[in-house]
N, C-alpha and C positions, 0 to 999 in steps of 0.2 A: 352291518348298515353304518351304524353309526361313523365307524372308522372311514367309510369311504365318504360320508357326508364332508368329515373334517379334512381329508386330503382334498376332495374336490375344491373347499373352501379356501384351503392354503394355497393351492394352485391359481385360484382366481385372484385371490391376494396379491400373489408374488407376480402374476401378469402385471396387475394394475399398477404395482408401485414401480416396475420395471418400466413401463409404457409412460409414467410419469417423470421418472429421470431421463428419459430419452431424448437429445438434442434434436430440437428441429432440424431437416434436412434442407438443406439450400433450395431456393425456390417453393419452399413452403408456404400456405397461406392458412392461417387457422383465429379460431375465437375462444378466449378466456370465458368459462361457466361459474356461476355463484354457488353455492351448495344445493339451490333450488331448480339449478338446471337453466338459468337465465343469460343470455349473452351480459357480460361487462365490460368487455373489451375484444380488440383484434390482435393478431398478431402478423408479422410475413418476414420473411427470409427471404433478400435479392439471389440471385443466380450467383453473385460473388461472394453470398455469406455472410450481407450485413444485415442485423435485427433491427427490428423497428415495431414499435406496440403503440395503440391509443387507448385510452380508456383504463381499466383497474386490472392489473396483473394477478391471477391467483394459481392455485397450484393446478387445477384443473382446466387445463388445455386440450382442445381439440382441434387436429386438424381438419381442414374441408376444403382445399385446394392445392395445386401444385402449379405455378408457373413453366412456362415452355423456355427452359436453358439449353444452351449448347445447339441453336437449331441450326441446319447445314445451310 
């Protein structure tokens, strides 16, 4: 049982680390959170891949929207 718990925790940590290192996609909108879960900044990546942000950048970025890119 203990081995299953350790493997599960290792998998969760690996997924979280991969998500933290992932580069935002074009058209992505998101927020930066502090350790308490409060929003301290926002970011956006234009459809052309231009990154911009306001507020404080942290290692805890959460995507919460998407622009409509390449519409017909």
